N, CA, C and O atoms as a MOPAC input file, in Angstrom:
PM7 MOZYME 1SCF
protein

 N    179.00000 1    97.11300 1    12.31300 1
 C    179.34200 1    96.03100 1    12.34900 1
 C    178.44500 1    95.14900 1    11.40200 1
 O    178.87100 1    94.39500 1    10.52700 1
 N    177.61100 1    95.29200 1    11.60900 1
 C    176.71700 1    94.54300 1    10.37700 1
 C    177.08100 1    94.28900 1     9.05500 1
 O    177.17900 1    93.23500 1     8.42500 1
 N    177.31400 1    95.78300 1     8.67100 1
 C    177.64300 1    95.64700 1     7.23200 1
 C    179.03700 1    95.44100 1     7.15600 1
 O    179.43600 1    95.60100 1     6.00300 1
 N    180.16900 1    95.06500 1     8.18300 1
 C    181.23700 1    94.45000 1     7.66300 1
 C    180.91800 1    92.69100 1     7.83400 1
 O    181.57000 1    91.87600 1     7.18200 1
 N    179.86200 1    92.29100 1     8.77100 1
 C    179.83500 1    91.00800 1     8.32300 1
 C    179.13000 1    90.56700 1     7.34600 1
 O    179.09500 1    89.39200 1     6.98200 1
 N    178.46400 1    91.58100 1     6.81400 1
 C    177.66600 1    90.84400 1     5.39000 1
 C    178.68400 1    91.16700 1     4.31500 1
 O    178.45600 1    90.71300 1     3.19400 1
 N    179.99000 1    92.03300 1     4.54300 1
 C    180.78900 1    91.81700 1     3.42200 1
 C    181.47000 1    90.70100 1     3.43700 1
 O    181.58000 1    90.00000 1     2.43200 1
 N    182.07900 1    90.37100 1     4.73900 1
 C    182.66100 1    89.29900 1     4.95000 1
 C    181.88300 1    88.33500 1     4.26000 1
 O    182.18400 1    87.92500 1     3.13900 1
 N    180.90900 1    87.97100 1     4.89100 1
 C    179.71900 1    86.47300 1     4.11700 1
 C    180.15300 1    86.65000 1     2.59800 1
 O    180.78100 1    85.79000 1     1.98100 1
 N    179.80500 1    87.68300 1     2.15000 1
 C    179.77900 1    87.70800 1     0.62900 1
 C    181.28900 1    87.40900 1     0.09200 1
 O    181.57600 1    86.63200 1    -0.81900 1
 N    182.09900 1    88.12200 1     0.78700 1
 C    183.85600 1    87.60900 1     0.55800 1
 C    184.27300 1    86.37800 1     0.67600 1
 O    185.08800 1    85.83700 1    -0.07200 1
 N    183.45400 1    85.63300 1     2.10100 1
 C    183.54300 1    84.18800 1     1.93500 1
 C    183.17500 1    83.33600 1     1.05800 1
 O    183.76100 1    82.36600 1     0.58000 1
 N    182.09400 1    83.79800 1     0.87100 1
 C    181.20500 1    82.85200 1    -0.80800 1
 C    182.36500 1    83.12200 1    -1.75100 1
 O    183.12400 1    82.23600 1    -2.14500 1
 N    182.44100 1    84.21400 1    -2.03800 1
 C    183.66700 1    84.64600 1    -3.34300 1
 C    184.87800 1    83.42600 1    -3.56400 1
 O    185.24500 1    82.70600 1    -4.49200 1
 N    185.30500 1    83.67800 1    -1.95900 1
 C    186.80900 1    82.58100 1    -1.78500 1
 C    186.47900 1    81.09500 1    -2.43800 1
 O    187.01700 1    80.28200 1    -3.18900 1
 N    185.37300 1    81.23700 1    -1.75200 1
 C    185.17200 1    79.51700 1    -1.90200 1
 C    184.64700 1    79.13000 1    -3.45100 1
 O    184.77700 1    78.09700 1    -4.10900 1
 N    184.05200 1    80.30100 1    -3.71700 1
 C    183.87300 1    79.53300 1    -5.57700 1
 C    184.47900 1    80.14100 1    -6.61100 1
 O    184.54300 1    79.84000 1    -7.80300 1
 N    184.97300 1    81.16200 1    -5.90600 1
 C    186.44000 1    81.43300 1    -7.22800 1
 C    187.68800 1    81.72400 1    -6.78500 1
 O    188.39700 1    82.22300 1    -7.66000 1
 N    188.26500 1    81.56400 1    -5.58200 1
 C    189.21900 1    81.47900 1    -5.66500 1
 C    190.51600 1    80.45000 1    -4.91800 1
 O    191.39000 1    80.68700 1    -4.08500 1
 N    190.12000 1    79.23900 1    -5.68500 1
 C    190.76000 1    78.37300 1    -6.02900 1
 C    191.74400 1    78.23300 1    -6.95000 1
 O    191.56000 1    78.07900 1    -8.15700 1
 N    193.27300 1    78.31100 1    -6.13100 1
 C    194.21900 1    78.46700 1    -7.46600 1
 C    194.61500 1    79.43700 1    -8.19500 1
 O    195.37100 1    79.31700 1    -9.15900 1
 N    193.93900 1    80.88000 1    -7.62500 1
 C    194.22600 1    82.24900 1    -8.68800 1
 C    194.91600 1    83.30000 1    -7.89600 1
 O    194.36600 1    84.31600 1    -7.47200 1
 N    196.06000 1    83.00600 1    -7.74300 1
 C    197.13100 1    84.04000 1    -7.28000 1
 C    196.55700 1    85.51300 1    -7.31600 1
 O    196.57000 1    86.15000 1    -6.26200 1
 N    196.12700 1    86.00700 1    -8.29900 1
 C    195.34800 1    87.30000 1    -8.23500 1
 C    194.47200 1    87.73900 1    -7.72600 1
 O    194.29600 1    88.87900 1    -7.29700 1
 N    193.58900 1    86.52900 1    -7.72800 1
 C    192.23100 1    86.58500 1    -7.09000 1
 C    192.35100 1    86.81300 1    -5.58500 1
 O    191.80000 1    87.64000 1    -4.85900 1
 N    193.14900 1    85.93200 1    -5.35000 1
 C    193.54600 1    85.49400 1    -3.53100 1
 C    194.05400 1    86.87100 1    -3.12100 1
 O    193.73900 1    87.30900 1    -2.01400 1
 N    195.07400 1    87.81200 1    -4.22100 1
 C    195.52000 1    88.75900 1    -3.00900 1
 C    194.61900 1    89.94700 1    -3.20900 1
 O    194.48500 1    90.90400 1    -2.44700 1
 N    194.04300 1    89.73400 1    -4.32600 1
 C    192.25100 1    90.84800 1    -4.23300 1
 C    191.68200 1    90.66800 1    -3.57600 1
 O    191.09600 1    91.63000 1    -3.08000 1
 N    191.44500 1    89.50600 1    -3.13300 1
 C    190.74100 1    88.96500 1    -1.68800 1
 C    191.16400 1    89.50400 1    -0.69400 1
 O    190.31000 1    90.21100 1    -0.15900 1
 N    192.47600 1    89.47900 1    -0.01400 1
 C    192.70200 1    89.47900 1     1.20300 1
 C    193.21300 1    90.85800 1     1.55000 1
 O    193.59300 1    91.17500 1     2.67700 1
 N    193.18400 1    91.90900 1     0.15300 1
 C    193.59500 1    93.23200 1     0.21200 1
 C    191.82700 1    93.97100 1     0.84000 1
 O    191.74200 1    94.77900 1     1.76500 1
 N    190.59900 1    93.41000 1     0.03000 1
 C    189.57800 1    93.56300 1     0.26900 1
 C    188.90200 1    93.53200 1     1.69100 1
 O    188.20100 1    94.43500 1     2.14700 1
 N    189.18300 1    92.50300 1     2.23900 1
 C    188.71900 1    91.80500 1     3.71600 1
 C    189.92200 1    92.67800 1     4.49600 1
 O    189.43600 1    92.97100 1     5.58800 1
 N    190.85300 1    93.04900 1     4.43400 1
 C    191.71400 1    93.91200 1     5.02800 1
 C    191.31400 1    95.35900 1     5.31900 1
 O    191.56700 1    95.98000 1     6.35200 1
 N    190.59900 1    95.83000 1     4.16600 1
 C    190.06400 1    97.21900 1     4.21900 1
 C    188.79300 1    97.22600 1     5.11500 1
 O    188.59600 1    97.91800 1     6.11300 1
 N    187.90500 1    96.22800 1     4.49200 1
 C    186.83600 1    95.95700 1     4.99200 1
 C    186.62200 1    96.30400 1     6.68500 1
 O    185.91700 1    97.15400 1     7.23000 1
 N    187.73300 1    95.05200 1     7.37300 1
 C    187.89100 1    94.96200 1     8.81200 1
 C    188.67000 1    95.98200 1     9.20000 1
 O    188.70500 1    96.21500 1    10.40800 1
 N    189.42700 1    96.77700 1     8.33200 1
 C    190.46300 1    97.63500 1     8.96900 1
 C    189.82600 1    99.27400 1     9.42800 1
 O    190.33000 1   100.11200 1    10.17600 1
 N    188.22400 1    99.32000 1     8.46100 1
 C    187.77200 1   100.73600 1     9.05800 1
 C    186.49300 1   100.35400 1     9.58100 1
 O    185.83100 1   101.27700 1    10.05500 1
 N    185.99900 1    99.21500 1     9.60200 1
 C    184.53500 1    99.04900 1    10.34300 1
 C    184.66500 1    99.03800 1    11.95500 1
 O    183.80800 1    99.45400 1    12.73400 1
 N    186.36200 1    98.27300 1    12.40900 1
 C    186.77700 1    98.47900 1    13.74500 1
 C    186.73300 1    99.73700 1    14.40200 1
 O    186.17000 1   100.10500 1    15.43300 1
 N    187.46300 1   100.32200 1    13.56300 1
 C    187.71500 1   102.10400 1    14.43300 1
 C    186.51700 1   102.75200 1    13.94200 1
 O    186.27900 1   103.83200 1    14.48300 1
 N    185.88500 1   102.45100 1    13.25000 1
 C    184.69600 1   103.20400 1    13.21400 1
 C    183.99700 1   103.47800 1    14.15000 1
 O    183.74800 1   104.53100 1    14.73700 1
 N    183.44000 1   101.64400 1    14.35300 1
 C    182.39200 1   101.48100 1    15.83600 1
 C    183.22200 1   102.13500 1    16.99000 1
 O    182.53200 1   102.81400 1    17.75100 1
 N    184.28000 1   102.08700 1    17.22100 1
 C    185.25500 1   103.07800 1    18.11500 1
 C    184.57600 1   104.02200 1    17.98800 1
 O    183.73600 1   104.17900 1    18.87400 1
 N    184.62000 1   104.94700 1    16.97800 1
 C    184.53900 1   106.20400 1    16.94100 1
 C    183.20800 1   106.87000 1    17.22300 1
 O    183.00000 1   107.89600 1    17.87100 1
 N    182.36100 1   106.08600 1    16.61300 1
 C    180.67100 1   106.00300 1    17.29000 1
 C    180.18300 1   106.04100 1    18.53200 1
 O    179.31600 1   106.73800 1    19.05800 1
 N    181.22000 1   104.75500 1    19.11600 1
 C    180.73300 1   104.20900 1    20.82400 1
 C    181.70200 1   105.35100 1    21.63800 1
 O    181.19800 1   105.69500 1    22.70700 1
 N    182.99500 1   105.99200 1    21.32300 1
 C    183.78900 1   106.87000 1    22.19700 1
 C    183.50800 1   108.16700 1    21.71900 1
 O    183.94400 1   109.06800 1    22.43600 1
 N    182.97600 1   108.46400 1    20.83400 1
 C    183.01600 1   109.74500 1    19.83300 1
 C    182.74700 1   111.31500 1    20.80600 1
 O    183.08800 1   112.47800 1    20.59200 1
 N    181.93000 1   110.61000 1    21.99000 1
 C    181.56800 1   111.73400 1    22.83200 1
 C    181.84700 1   111.91800 1    24.37800 1
 O    181.19100 1   111.14100 1    25.07200 1
 N    182.58300 1   112.68100 1    24.98500 1
 C    182.68500 1   113.07500 1    26.16400 1
 C    181.33100 1   113.55800 1    26.68300 1
 O    180.42900 1   114.09800 1    26.04100 1
 N    181.37200 1   113.30000 1    27.76700 1
 C    180.84300 1   111.84600 1    28.42500 1
 C    180.17000 1   111.05800 1    27.22100 1
 O    179.50600 1   111.60400 1    26.33900 1
 N    180.38800 1   109.93300 1    27.29400 1
 C    179.79200 1   108.69400 1    26.20300 1
 C    178.18100 1   108.57900 1    26.02700 1
 O    177.54800 1   108.13700 1    25.06900 1
 N    177.75500 1   109.07800 1    27.16700 1
 C    176.10600 1   109.30700 1    26.96900 1
 C    175.87700 1   110.54900 1    26.61400 1
 O    174.73700 1   110.78700 1    27.01500 1
 N    176.35600 1   111.59600 1    26.02800 1
 C    176.31200 1   112.48400 1    25.32600 1
 C    175.73300 1   112.25300 1    24.33600 1
 O    174.78900 1   112.98700 1    24.04400 1
 N    176.09400 1   111.14800 1    23.46500 1
 C    176.09300 1   110.45000 1    22.09500 1
 C    174.06500 1   110.36200 1    22.12900 1
 O    173.53700 1   110.25700 1    21.02200 1
 N    173.51700 1   110.39200 1    22.85600 1
 C    172.28400 1   109.56900 1    23.13600 1
 C    171.52000 1   110.61900 1    23.75000 1
 O    170.36700 1   110.69900 1    23.32500 1
 N    171.97700 1   111.76300 1    24.97400 1
 C    171.40900 1   112.12200 1    25.68200 1
 C    171.87100 1   113.79800 1    25.57100 1
 O    172.93600 1   114.20500 1    26.03700 1
 N    171.18300 1   114.40500 1    25.08900 1
 C    171.33500 1   116.00200 1    24.18100 1
 C    171.39900 1   116.93000 1    25.32800 1
 O    171.78700 1   118.09500 1    25.24200 1
 N    170.94400 1   116.27000 1    26.55100 1
 C    171.10700 1   117.49100 1    28.00200 1
 C    172.23400 1   117.04900 1    28.00500 1
 O    172.58200 1   118.08000 1    27.43000 1
 N    173.27400 1   116.42900 1    28.11100 1
 C    174.74800 1   116.05400 1    28.67200 1
 C    175.49600 1   116.58900 1    27.39700 1
 O    176.70300 1   116.80400 1    27.51300 1
 N    174.92200 1   116.80800 1    26.26700 1
 C    175.53900 1   117.30200 1    24.97000 1
 C    175.79700 1   118.56000 1    25.23700 1
 O    176.64100 1   119.11200 1    24.53000 1
 N    175.14000 1   119.33100 1    26.32100 1
 C    175.61400 1   120.76600 1    26.53000 1
 C    176.22300 1   120.73400 1    27.32000 1
 O    176.05300 1   121.83800 1    27.83700 1
 N    177.22500 1   119.98200 1    28.14800 1
 C    178.22500 1   120.28100 1    29.15200 1
 C    179.29100 1   119.28600 1    28.21800 1
 O    180.46500 1   119.63900 1    28.10700 1
 N    178.89200 1   118.25100 1    27.67600 1
 C    179.99900 1   117.62700 1    27.20000 1
 C    180.36300 1   118.10800 1    25.50500 1
 O    179.92200 1   119.08200 1    24.89600 1
 N    181.19400 1   117.18400 1    25.09400 1
 C    181.48800 1   117.52700 1    23.38100 1
 C    181.55300 1   116.02000 1    22.70200 1
 O    181.86300 1   114.97600 1    23.27700 1
 N    181.27500 1   116.15200 1    21.68100 1
 C    181.80000 1   115.35000 1    20.36000 1
 C    182.74200 1   115.49800 1    19.32100 1
 O    183.32000 1   116.53600 1    18.99900 1
 N    182.83600 1   114.50500 1    18.88100 1
 C    183.77500 1   114.72400 1    17.35600 1
 C    182.69300 1   115.28700 1    16.35100 1
 O    181.50900 1   115.51200 1    16.59700 1
 N    183.32400 1   115.44900 1    15.24800 1
 C    182.06100 1   116.11700 1    14.18000 1
 C    181.25700 1   114.83000 1    13.37200 1
 O    181.59000 1   114.27600 1    12.32400 1
 N    180.43200 1   114.64500 1    13.98700 1
 C    179.85400 1   112.97800 1    13.48800 1
 C    178.83100 1   113.58600 1    12.69700 1
 O    177.73400 1   113.09600 1    12.96600 1
 N    178.78700 1   114.50300 1    11.79200 1
 C    178.16600 1   114.34300 1    10.23300 1
 C    179.53300 1   113.81800 1     9.52700 1
 O    179.59500 1   112.63600 1     9.18700 1
 N    180.19200 1   114.34600 1     9.39400 1
 C    181.66500 1   114.57000 1     8.73600 1
 C    182.49400 1   112.77400 1     8.94600 1
 O    183.21800 1   112.19800 1     8.13400 1
 N    181.98700 1   112.25100 1    10.43900 1
 C    182.08200 1   110.76900 1     9.91000 1
 C    181.37700 1   109.90300 1     9.20800 1
 O    181.74500 1   108.96600 1     8.50000 1
 N    180.25300 1   110.33400 1     9.48800 1
 C    179.07800 1   109.73200 1     8.99000 1
 C    179.30900 1   109.80600 1     6.99400 1
 O    178.98000 1   108.92500 1     6.19900 1
 N    179.91800 1   111.05700 1     6.70200 1
 C    180.22100 1   111.25100 1     5.40100 1
 C    181.67900 1   110.16700 1     5.18800 1
 O    181.53400 1   109.21300 1     4.42300 1
 N    182.96700 1   110.34900 1     5.84500 1
 C    183.99100 1   109.76900 1     6.05900 1
 C    183.56900 1   108.15300 1     5.95000 1
 O    184.10400 1   107.49500 1     5.05800 1
 N    182.90200 1   107.70200 1     6.57700 1
 C    182.55700 1   106.52600 1     6.42900 1
 C    181.67600 1   106.13100 1     5.61500 1
 O    181.52000 1   104.91000 1     5.60600 1
 N    180.82600 1   106.92400 1     4.69200 1
 C    179.59200 1   106.37800 1     3.86200 1
 C    180.29900 1   106.13700 1     2.52000 1
 O    179.97200 1   105.26600 1     1.71300 1
 N    181.42000 1   107.11200 1     2.36000 1
 C    182.73700 1   107.50800 1     1.10700 1
 C    183.28300 1   105.93300 1     1.36800 1
 O    183.01200 1   105.15600 1     0.45300 1
 N    183.83700 1   105.51600 1     2.22800 1
 C    185.00300 1   104.01800 1     2.00800 1
 C    183.71600 1   103.26000 1     2.26900 1
 O    183.88100 1   102.27500 1     1.55100 1
 N    182.47800 1   103.10400 1     2.88200 1
 C    181.75900 1   102.20600 1     2.55200 1
 C    181.41800 1   101.48600 1     1.39300 1
 O    181.40200 1   100.27600 1     1.16700 1
 N    181.04700 1   102.84000 1     0.44200 1
 C    180.45800 1   102.65700 1    -1.04700 1
 C    181.81000 1   102.22200 1    -1.38600 1
 O    181.85500 1   101.02200 1    -1.65900 1
 N    183.14900 1   102.96300 1    -1.46300 1
 C    184.37800 1   102.32200 1    -1.99600 1
 C    184.29800 1   100.37900 1    -1.63000 1
 O    184.50100 1    99.50300 1    -2.47100 1
 N    184.12200 1   100.27000 1    -0.89300 1
 C    184.34700 1    98.52300 1    -0.09100 1
 C    183.45300 1    97.78000 1    -0.89500 1
 O    183.75500 1    96.80200 1    -1.58000 1
 N    181.92700 1    98.48300 1    -0.73400 1
 C    181.19100 1    97.64200 1    -1.59700 1
 C    181.14700 1    97.68200 1    -3.20000 1
 O    180.43400 1    96.85900 1    -3.77500 1
 N    181.91100 1    98.64500 1    -3.96100 1
 C    182.40600 1    98.27500 1    -4.94000 1
 C    183.39200 1    97.20900 1    -5.53200 1
 O    183.31900 1    96.59200 1    -6.59500 1
 N    184.55200 1    97.16000 1    -4.31000 1
 C    185.03900 1    96.14300 1    -4.61500 1
 C    184.88500 1    95.40600 1    -4.34700 1
 O    185.82400 1    94.75100 1    -4.79800 1
 N    184.00200 1    94.47800 1    -3.56900 1
 C    183.39700 1    93.49500 1    -3.35300 1
 C    182.38800 1    93.39000 1    -4.69500 1
 O    182.92500 1    92.60900 1    -5.48000 1
 N    181.36400 1    93.79600 1    -5.13600 1
 C    180.72300 1    93.44200 1    -6.30900 1
 C    181.47800 1    93.51100 1    -7.30700 1
 O    180.72900 1    93.22400 1    -8.24100 1
 N    182.88100 1    93.78400 1    -7.88100 1
 C    183.57400 1    93.89600 1    -8.67500 1
 C    184.44500 1    92.72600 1    -8.68500 1
 O    184.79100 1    92.32000 1    -9.79500 1
 N    184.87800 1    92.08500 1    -7.60500 1
 C    186.00400 1    91.41300 1    -7.04600 1
 C    185.90200 1    90.10200 1    -8.39300 1
 O    186.78700 1    89.80900 1    -9.19700 1
 N    184.64400 1    89.56000 1    -8.27500 1
 C    184.67200 1    88.35900 1    -8.72900 1
 C    184.52700 1    88.37100 1   -10.50700 1
 O    184.49300 1    87.34400 1   -11.18500 1
 N    184.47100 1    89.45200 1   -10.92700 1
 C    184.06800 1    89.62200 1   -12.59200 1
 C    185.33500 1    89.32000 1   -13.24800 1
 O    185.41100 1    88.65000 1   -14.27800 1
 N    186.04300 1    89.68200 1   -12.80800 1
 C    187.33300 1    89.11700 1   -13.59500 1
 C    187.85100 1    87.49000 1   -14.06700 1
 O    188.40700 1    86.97800 1   -15.03900 1
 N    187.24700 1    87.01000 1   -12.62800 1
 C    187.54500 1    85.37500 1   -12.73000 1
 C    186.00800 1    84.67900 1   -13.42100 1
 O    185.82000 1    83.48100 1   -13.63500 1
 N    185.20700 1    85.60000 1   -13.63200 1
 C    184.37400 1    84.90200 1   -14.53800 1
 C    184.70000 1    84.58500 1   -15.83000 1
 O    184.27700 1    83.62300 1   -16.47100 1
 N    185.57200 1    85.54600 1   -16.23500 1
 C    185.68800 1    85.26700 1   -18.18400 1
 C    186.58700 1    84.08200 1   -18.10600 1
 O    186.86800 1    83.54700 1   -19.17800 1
 N    187.09400 1    83.57600 1   -16.99000 1
 C    187.98700 1    82.25400 1   -16.94800 1
 C    186.93000 1    80.80100 1   -17.02900 1
 O    187.31000 1    79.67900 1   -17.36600 1
 N    185.74400 1    81.13100 1   -16.68500 1
 C    184.60100 1    79.79400 1   -16.69100 1
 C    184.41500 1    79.37500 1   -17.87000 1
 O    184.29600 1    80.11600 1   -18.84500 1
 N    184.37500 1    78.20500 1   -17.89200 1
 C    184.38900 1    77.41700 1   -19.42600 1
 C    182.83600 1    77.46600 1   -19.70100 1
 O    182.31100 1    76.41800 1   -20.07800 1
 N    182.16500 1    78.43600 1   -19.56600 1
 C    180.68800 1    78.35500 1   -20.16000 1
 C    180.37800 1    79.30000 1   -21.30700 1
 O    181.36600 1    79.95400 1   -21.64100 1
 N    179.46900 1    79.50700 1   -21.88000 1
 C    178.96400 1    80.05200 1   -23.53900 1
 C    179.26300 1    82.16100 1   -22.59300 1
 O    178.86100 1    82.73500 1   -21.58100 1
 N    180.07700 1    82.45900 1   -23.66700 1
 C    179.87500 1    83.97900 1   -23.41300 1
 C    178.60400 1    84.53000 1   -22.97300 1
 O    178.73000 1    85.42900 1   -22.14200 1
 N    177.29700 1    84.20400 1   -23.33900 1
 C    176.58900 1    85.13600 1   -23.18100 1
 C    176.27100 1    84.56700 1   -21.54100 1
 O    176.07400 1    85.46900 1   -20.72600 1
 N    176.22400 1    83.40200 1   -21.11900 1
 C    175.94500 1    83.34300 1   -19.72200 1
 C    177.06700 1    84.53000 1   -18.67900 1
 O    176.87100 1    85.30500 1   -17.74200 1
 N    178.25000 1    84.09800 1   -19.49800 1
 C    179.41600 1    85.02600 1   -18.31200 1
 C    178.95900 1    86.34400 1   -18.53100 1
 O    178.88000 1    87.00000 1   -17.49300 1
 N    178.55300 1    87.08000 1   -19.82900 1
 C    178.24400 1    88.37800 1   -19.73400 1
 C    176.91100 1    88.68000 1   -18.94200 1
 O    176.82800 1    89.82200 1   -18.49100 1
 N    175.77100 1    87.75000 1   -18.68900 1
 C    174.94800 1    87.74700 1   -17.76800 1
 C    174.83500 1    87.70900 1   -16.54500 1
 O    173.93800 1    88.24200 1   -15.89200 1
 N    176.09400 1    86.82200 1   -15.97800 1
 C    176.56600 1    87.12700 1   -14.75200 1
 C    177.51600 1    88.00200 1   -14.29800 1
 O    177.76100 1    88.31300 1   -13.13300 1
 N    178.05100 1    88.39100 1   -15.35500 1
 C    179.02100 1    89.86300 1   -14.78800 1
 C    178.18400 1    91.37200 1   -14.65500 1
 O    178.45700 1    92.39900 1   -14.03400 1
 N    176.82300 1    90.91900 1   -15.70600 1
 C    175.92100 1    92.14100 1   -15.44000 1
 C    175.06900 1    92.12500 1   -14.31700 1
 O    174.50100 1    93.12900 1   -13.88800 1
 N    174.94100 1    90.58300 1   -13.66300 1
 C    173.79200 1    90.60700 1   -12.57900 1
 C    174.93500 1    91.54400 1   -11.09000 1
 O    174.71600 1    92.40100 1   -10.23500 1
 N    176.18100 1    90.67000 1   -11.55200 1
 C    176.96600 1    91.38400 1   -10.73200 1
 C    177.16000 1    92.90500 1   -10.51700 1
 O    176.77500 1    93.39500 1    -9.45500 1
 N    177.67900 1    93.60300 1   -11.37200 1
 C    177.27100 1    94.89900 1   -11.42800 1
 C    176.12400 1    95.64600 1   -11.36700 1
 O    176.12500 1    96.85200 1   -11.12400 1
 N    175.09900 1    94.95400 1   -11.58500 1
 C    173.60500 1    95.53900 1   -10.84400 1
 C    173.64600 1    95.69100 1    -9.18300 1
 O    173.18700 1    96.56400 1    -8.44600 1
 N    174.27800 1    94.65300 1    -8.95200 1
 C    174.32400 1    94.90100 1    -7.36500 1
 C    175.29500 1    95.86100 1    -6.82700 1
 O    175.05900 1    96.32600 1    -5.71200 1
 N    176.64500 1    96.32900 1    -7.62800 1
 C    177.11400 1    97.67900 1    -7.13000 1
 C    176.15100 1    98.63000 1    -7.37000 1
 O    176.49700 1    99.58500 1    -6.67400 1
 N    175.15000 1    98.91600 1    -7.94700 1
 C    174.19800 1   100.12500 1    -8.05400 1
 C    173.52000 1   100.26000 1    -6.52700 1
 O    172.66300 1   101.10400 1    -6.26600 1
 N    174.02500 1    99.32300 1    -5.59000 1
 C    173.41700 1    99.44700 1    -4.26800 1
 C    174.27600 1   100.53300 1    -3.50700 1
 O    173.85300 1   100.95200 1    -2.43000 1
 N    175.33300 1   100.95100 1    -3.96600 1
 C    176.66300 1   101.39600 1    -3.81500 1
 C    175.61700 1   102.48500 1    -3.32900 1
 O    175.48000 1   102.57400 1    -2.10900 1
 N    174.54600 1   103.67700 1    -4.47400 1
 C    174.42800 1   104.63100 1    -3.89500 1
 C    173.28600 1   105.29000 1    -2.99000 1
 O    173.09700 1   106.46800 1    -2.68800 1
 N    172.65700 1   104.23500 1    -2.69300 1
 C    172.10000 1   104.43100 1    -1.13800 1
 C    173.01300 1   104.60100 1     0.24700 1
 O    172.63400 1   105.52700 1     0.96400 1
 N    173.96600 1   103.97200 1     0.64600 1
 C    174.70000 1   104.57000 1     1.56200 1
 C    175.24000 1   105.82700 1     1.27900 1
 O    175.57500 1   106.55300 1     2.21500 1
 N    175.38900 1   106.23100 1    -0.03200 1
 C    176.16800 1   107.59400 1    -0.54400 1
 C    175.29600 1   108.73700 1     0.23800 1
 O    175.60300 1   109.66000 1     0.99300 1
 N    173.83100 1   108.14700 1    -0.40000 1
 C    172.95000 1   109.53900 1    -0.30400 1
 C    172.47300 1   109.51400 1     1.16500 1
 O    171.63800 1   110.40000 1     1.35200 1
 N    172.77800 1   108.67300 1     2.42600 1
 C    172.14100 1   107.74300 1     3.49100 1
 C    173.62100 1   109.12500 1     4.25900 1
 O    173.50100 1   110.05500 1     5.05600 1
 N    174.69900 1   108.64000 1     3.58800 1
 C    175.80100 1   109.60800 1     4.21000 1
 C    175.62100 1   111.01400 1     4.30500 1
 O    175.79600 1   111.61800 1     5.36300 1
 N    175.22100 1   111.65500 1     3.06000 1
 C    175.05300 1   112.76400 1     2.36100 1
 C    173.83000 1   113.80500 1     3.19900 1
 O    173.83300 1   115.01500 1     3.42700 1
 N    172.76600 1   112.65000 1     3.53700 1
 C    171.64600 1   113.38700 1     4.69300 1
 C    171.88800 1   113.67200 1     5.90700 1
 O    171.65500 1   114.70900 1     6.52800 1
 N    172.49500 1   112.45300 1     6.31400 1
 C    173.14000 1   112.61500 1     7.79400 1
 C    174.16700 1   113.71900 1     7.61600 1
 O    173.94000 1   114.67800 1     8.35500 1
 N    174.80200 1   113.79600 1     7.15400 1
 C    176.14500 1   114.92200 1     7.11100 1
 C    175.56900 1   116.43000 1     6.76700 1
 O    176.14900 1   117.50400 1     6.92900 1
 N    174.28600 1   116.18600 1     6.25700 1
 C    173.85500 1   117.82800 1     6.10000 1
 C    173.01400 1   118.22000 1     6.58600 1
 O    172.65800 1   119.35700 1     6.27600 1
 N    171.96500 1   117.15900 1     8.01300 1
 C    171.10400 1   117.32400 1     8.62300 1
 C    171.87000 1   118.45100 1     9.84700 1
 O    171.19900 1   119.45600 1    10.08200 1
 N    172.63000 1   118.37500 1    10.27600 1
 C    173.42300 1   118.90800 1    11.53000 1
 C    172.76400 1   118.65500 1    12.77300 1
 O    172.83600 1   119.29800 1    13.82000 1
 N    172.15500 1   117.69500 1    12.52400 1
 C    171.58100 1   116.65000 1    13.61500 1
 C    172.63300 1   116.87300 1    14.92100 1
 O    172.39300 1   117.58000 1    15.90000 1
 N    173.67500 1   116.20500 1    14.71500 1
 C    174.53300 1   115.92100 1    15.61900 1
 C    175.51000 1   117.60600 1    16.34400 1
 O    175.95200 1   117.87100 1    17.46200 1
 N    175.49500 1   118.01100 1    15.65200 1
 C    176.14800 1   119.20600 1    15.82000 1
 C    176.23300 1   120.06800 1    17.28400 1
 O    175.24300 1   120.43800 1    17.91500 1
 N    177.43500 1   120.26500 1    17.61800 1
 C    177.16500 1   121.08500 1    18.79400 1
 C    176.97000 1   122.46700 1    18.73500 1
 O    176.74600 1   123.10300 1    19.76500 1

């Protein structure tokens, strides 16, 4: 939920700064917001209710008698979708920047700064890989 709130706050900032009167940006903005919300809420449900009994998610004694969904695969899928939405969030305003009436150098610098922010995507991918490959939650 923290990642969803962070992405939504960035998207709301983009809407306020870049979204005035630009139909294409507004459509892409709504698609991105929908994707972020539509994957975040079910992911939380899978994490909370992914084990029967629910306490087996943190109590490994109960895990012997209960069962859980494949948590490593869930983390990998969540990481891939998270990385995809990160890229969308960071690249969304770049086409709009070319319409701003400032010098080309300034537009290029702002675009580069936003694109550098998308490099952050590699951290969740690596974390998902580590969580998926550890076998820590395997039954």
